[in-house]
C-alpha positions in Angstrom: -3.7 -9.9 -9.6 -2.6 -6.7 -8.0 0.7 -5.2 -9.2 2.7 -2.2 -8.1 1.8 -0.4 -11.3 -1.9 -1.0 -10.9 -1.8 0.0 -7.2 0.2 3.2 -8.1 -2.3 4.2 -10.7 -5.2 3.7 -8.3 -3.5 5.6 -5.4 -2.6 8.5 -7.6 -6.2 8.8 -8.8 -7.7 8.8 -5.3 -8.9 12.1 -3.8 -7.2 13.5 -0.7 -8.3 11.8 2.5 -9.3 8.6 0.7 -8.1 5.3 2.3 -7.1 2.2 0.4 -7.0 -1.0 2.5 -4.2 -3.2 1.4 -4.6 -6.6 3.0 -1.5 -8.6 3.8 -2.4 -11.1 1.1 -2.6 -8.3 -1.5 0.6 -6.8 -0.2 2.4 -10.1 -0.8 1.1 -10.1 -4.4 2.2 -6.6 -5.2 5.4 -6.6 -3.2 6.7 -10.2 -3.2 7.7 -12.0 -1.1 5.9 -9.8 1.4 8.7 -9.8 4.0 10.5 -7.0 5.9 12.4 -5.8 2.8 9.1 -5.6 0.9 7.7 -3.5 3.8 10.5 -1.0 3.3 9.7 -0.9 -0.4 6.0 -0.3 0.5 6.9 2.6 2.8 8.9 4.3 -0.1 6.1 3.5 -2.5 3.5 5.1 -0.3 5.5 8.2 0.0 6.0 8.3 -3.8 2.2 8.1 -4.1 1.6 10.9 -1.6 0.1 8.5 0.9 0.4 8.0 4.6 0.9 4.4 5.7 -0.5 2.6 8.8 0.1 -1.1 9.6 -3.1 -2.3 11.1 -1.8 -5.6 12.5 -5.1 -6.5 14.3 -6.9 -6.5 11.0 -4.0 -7.7 8.9 -3.9 -4.8 6.5 -2.1 -1.7 5.6 -4.0 1.6 5.3 -2.8 3.9 2.6 -4.3 7.4 3.0 -4.0 9.9 0.2 -2.7 13.3 1.5 
């Protein structure tokens, strides 16, 4: 199960330019209940981890790119 702590550890260890694909299903696990408020938390979390965030609705995933 993916948690915020596990995701944070992984993102902070990624090299610059690397992309982590966070599917909507994994997003709901790490940021329950996966609603609009959770999306706001994800945006702050991405910034804290020095990542850009793109919502790829067509593929139902978020792209977190390490800066």
